[in-house]
C-alpha positions in Angstrom: 18.4 -0.3 22.4 16.2 0.0 25.5 13.2 -1.7 27.1 10.2 0.5 26.2 6.7 1.1 27.6 4.4 3.1 25.4 7.5 4.2 23.4 9.3 5.6 26.5 12.4 4.0 28.0 11.9 2.2 31.3 13.9 3.9 34.1 15.5 0.9 35.8 17.2 3.1 38.4 13.8 3.5 40.1 11.8 0.9 42.0 9.3 -1.2 39.9 6.5 0.4 41.9 7.4 3.7 40.3 7.2 2.2 36.9 3.7 0.8 37.6 2.5 4.2 38.9 4.0 5.9 35.8 2.2 3.4 33.5 -1.2 2.6 35.0 -2.3 0.7 31.9 0.2 -2.1 32.9 -1.6 -2.5 36.3 -4.9 -2.5 34.5 -3.8 -5.2 32.1 -2.4 -7.3 35.0 -5.7 -6.9 36.9 -7.6 -8.1 33.8 -5.3 -11.1 33.4 -5.5 -12.0 37.1 -9.3 -11.9 37.0 -9.5 -14.6 34.3 -10.1 -18.2 35.6 -7.3 -20.6 34.7 -8.2 -22.6 31.6 -7.4 -26.3 31.5 -5.3 -26.9 28.3 -5.6 -30.4 26.9 -2.6 -32.0 25.2 -3.8 -31.7 21.6 -1.8 -29.0 19.9 0.1 -28.2 23.1 3.8 -27.8 23.7 4.4 -27.8 27.4 7.6 -26.0 28.6 9.2 -26.9 31.9 11.4 -24.8 34.1 14.7 -23.8 32.3 13.3 -24.8 28.9 12.1 -22.7 26.0 10.3 -23.2 22.8 9.8 -20.9 19.8 7.5 -21.3 16.8 5.4 -19.4 14.3 1.7 -19.3 13.3 2.6 -21.5 10.3 3.3 -24.4 12.6 1.0 -27.3 11.7 1.6 -29.2 14.9 1.7 -26.7 17.8 -0.8 -24.0 18.4 -0.3 -23.5 22.2 2.8 -22.9 24.2 2.4 -23.1 28.0 4.0 -23.6 31.4 2.9 -23.6 35.0 3.9 -24.4 38.6 5.7 -21.0 38.8 6.0 -19.7 42.3 9.0 -17.4 42.5 9.8 -18.2 38.8 8.6 -16.0 36.0 7.1 -17.2 32.7 8.2 -15.0 29.7 6.5 -14.7 26.4 8.5 -12.9 23.6 6.7 -12.3 20.3 7.5 -10.5 17.1 4.3 -8.9 15.8 5.4 -9.0 12.2 6.3 -12.7 11.8 4.2 -13.9 14.7 7.3 -15.8 16.0 6.5 -16.6 19.6 8.8 -17.9 22.4 7.7 -19.1 25.8 10.2 -19.8 28.6 10.1 -20.5 32.4 12.9 -18.6 34.1 14.1 -19.2 37.7 17.0 -16.7 37.9 19.8 -19.1 37.3 21.4 -17.1 34.5 18.9 -14.5 33.4 21.0 -12.3 31.1 22.2 -15.3 29.1 18.7 -16.7 28.9 17.2 -13.5 27.6 19.9 -13.3 24.9 19.0 -16.9 23.9 15.3 -16.3 23.5 15.9 -13.0 21.7 18.1 -14.8 19.2 15.6 -17.6 18.8 12.7 -15.3 18.0 14.8 -13.1 15.7 15.9 -16.1 13.7 12.3 -16.8 12.8 11.5 -13.2 12.0 12.1 -11.2 8.9 14.1 -8.3 10.4 13.7 -6.1 7.4 9.8 -6.3 7.5 7.4 -4.6 9.8 6.6 -5.4 13.3 8.2 -5.1 16.7 9.4 -7.3 19.6 6.9 -7.5 22.5 7.5 -9.1 25.9 5.0 -10.4 28.4 6.2 -11.2 32.0 4.0 -13.2 34.4 4.7 -14.9 37.7 6.3 -14.5 41.1 4.7 -12.9 44.3 5.8 -11.1 47.4 7.8 -14.0 48.8 9.7 -13.7 52.1 13.1 -14.0 50.5 12.3 -11.5 47.8 13.4 -13.9 45.1 10.5 -12.9 42.9 11.5 -9.2 43.0 15.1 -10.0 42.3 14.1 -12.0 39.2 11.7 -9.3 38.0 14.6 -6.8 38.2 17.0 -9.2 36.5 14.6 -9.7 33.6 13.9 -6.0 33.1 17.7 -5.3 33.1 18.4 -8.1 30.7 15.8 -6.9 28.2 17.0 -3.3 28.5 20.5 -4.5 27.6 19.4 -6.0 24.2 20.5 -4.5 20.9 16.9 -4.3 19.8 14.0 -2.3 21.0 11.7 -4.5 23.2 8.3 -3.3 24.2 7.0 -4.4 27.6 3.3 -5.1 27.0 2.3 -7.4 30.0 3.7 -6.9 33.5 1.9 -9.3 35.9 4.8 -10.1 38.2 5.7 -10.1 41.9 3.5 -7.4 43.7 1.0 -7.4 40.7 0.6 -11.2 41.0 0.3 -11.5 44.8 -2.5 -12.5 47.1 -2.5 -12.8 50.9 -4.4 -15.3 53.0 -3.9 -15.4 56.8 -0.6 -13.5 56.5 0.8 -15.9 53.9 1.5 -14.7 50.4 0.7 -16.7 47.3 0.9 -16.1 43.5 -2.4 -15.5 41.9 -1.4 -16.9 38.5 0.8 -20.0 38.5 0.7 -20.8 34.8 0.0 -19.2 31.5 -0.5 -20.3 27.9 -0.1 -18.4 24.6 -2.0 -19.2 21.4 0.7 -18.9 18.7 -2.0 -18.3 16.0 -3.9 -15.5 17.8 -1.3 -14.2 20.3 -3.8 -14.5 23.1 -2.2 -15.0 26.5 -4.3 -16.5 29.4 -3.9 -18.2 32.8 -3.8 -21.9 32.4 -3.2 -25.4 33.9 -2.0 -28.4 32.1 -3.0 -32.0 33.1 -0.4 -33.4 30.7 3.1 -32.1 31.0 4.7 -34.7 28.8 6.5 -36.3 27.2 9.5 -37.3 29.3 8.3 -35.3 32.3 10.7 -37.0 34.8 13.7 -36.9 32.4 13.2 -33.2 31.8 12.7 -32.4 35.5 15.9 -34.4 36.3 17.8 -32.3 33.8 16.7 -29.2 35.8 17.4 -30.7 39.2 21.0 -31.5 38.2 21.7 -27.9 37.3 21.0 -27.7 33.6 21.2 -24.4 31.7 18.2 -23.0 29.7 17.5 -25.5 26.9 15.7 -25.2 23.6 13.4 -28.2 23.2 11.7 -27.6 19.9 12.6 -27.4 16.2 9.8 -25.5 14.5 11.2 -26.2 11.0 10.8 -30.0 11.4 8.0 -29.6 14.1 9.9 -31.9 16.4 10.2 -31.9 20.1 13.8 -32.9 21.0 14.7 -34.0 24.5 18.4 -34.5 25.2 20.9 -36.0 25.0 21.3 -35.1 28.7 24.2 -36.2 30.9 24.7 -36.1 34.7 26.4 -38.1 37.4 24.8 -39.8 40.4 22.6 -37.3 42.3 24.2 -36.4 45.7 22.3 -37.9 48.7 19.4 -39.2 46.6 18.6 -41.9 49.1 18.6 -39.5 51.9 16.1 -37.2 50.2 13.9 -40.1 49.2 13.7 -41.1 52.9 12.6 -37.7 54.1 8.9 -36.9 54.8 6.9 -34.5 52.7 7.5 -31.5 55.1 11.3 -31.9 54.9 11.3 -32.1 51.1 9.0 -29.1 50.8 11.1 -27.1 53.3 14.5 -27.9 51.7 13.8 -28.3 48.0 11.4 -25.4 47.4 12.2 -21.6 47.1 8.7 -20.9 48.5 7.4 -23.9 50.7 4.2 -22.3 51.7 3.1 -21.3 48.2 3.8 -24.5 46.2 1.0 -26.2 44.3 -0.2 -29.4 46.1 1.6 -31.8 43.7 5.0 -30.3 44.3 6.3 -33.0 46.7 5.1 -35.9 44.6 6.7 -34.3 41.5 10.0 -33.9 43.4 9.8 -37.5 44.6 9.1 -38.8 41.1 12.1 -36.8 39.8 14.4 -38.1 42.6 13.3 -41.7 41.9 14.1 -41.2 38.2 17.6 -39.8 39.1 18.2 -42.9 41.3 17.2 -45.2 38.5 19.4 -43.4 36.0 22.6 -42.3 37.7 24.4 -42.4 34.3 22.0 -41.4 31.6 24.8 -41.7 29.0 24.4 -45.5 29.6 20.7 -46.0 30.3 19.0 -43.2 28.3 21.3 -41.8 25.6 23.7 -44.6 24.7 23.8 -43.4 21.1 24.2 -39.8 22.1 21.0 -38.9 20.2 18.0 -36.9 21.4 14.6 -38.5 22.1 12.5 -37.1 19.3 8.7 -36.6 19.2 6.3 -35.4 16.6 2.5 -34.8 16.9 0.4 -37.6 15.5 -2.9 -37.2 13.7 -4.7 -36.8 17.1 -2.4 -33.9 17.9 -0.5 -35.9 20.6 3.2 -36.4 21.0 4.5 -39.7 19.6 8.1 -40.8 19.7 9.8 -41.3 16.4 13.0 -43.3 15.7 16.0 -41.1 15.0 17.0 -43.3 12.0 13.6 -42.4 10.3 14.5 -38.7 10.3 
């Protein structure tokens, strides 16, 4: 079944600009979203999703009320929600394997939804900008096609991507919104920043930098964040990259060097340092081949639990 806007199938043979003109309410909604200042989301009740991760839960979750992600330049953040069950998924896509990723998140949301009941699947796409290499536009098109190929009807509700998320300053283009959050209880979506991206931020970033596929990090039934086990070999030329200055790292390890947030280089350096310290995570991080498991404590913060207590 197709990707729908206002009950009509999206014509993917035409440029996305035509779709926006045909459905002006999408542009109005994007404008409204862009006009909101980014809210700072504190760690209590938050599940932060990194690039190439996804998490899905329902309003019944007693631990997590907010899903969020940021630092998206050419990447897109996708929220998929079933209006009947309230099951909500957030993922941060970079175009590595979009069709497979969309199938994964569709399956995850449907597994938490009563398919015989009322409600529909709604998708919200946010991120990207008019970048020089047109990577954002390519990812926008990939996501639209992937949702259109699904066996279920999917309703496109928010479309704040690429040209609808672009600003220009001295002939340089930037995204307007870099991050969003979704309130799982109320379904509200809003621009957001996240001071705390933990736990295991470097470990999770290292997993991405070594070419990981999209990974589900949360079990909503047990309300546990599960990281790993992840395995990789020594990162190629790690010493070389750590010796480079900030400009070289930005130029070579970013898809959009001029539009990155200010902490991009320090984040990459931290991840590379972690990869150097753990060339064989099977020995140093996951010797028992078990995930690192976290649960929210009474303060609403992630706390590691021993796997033998589960």
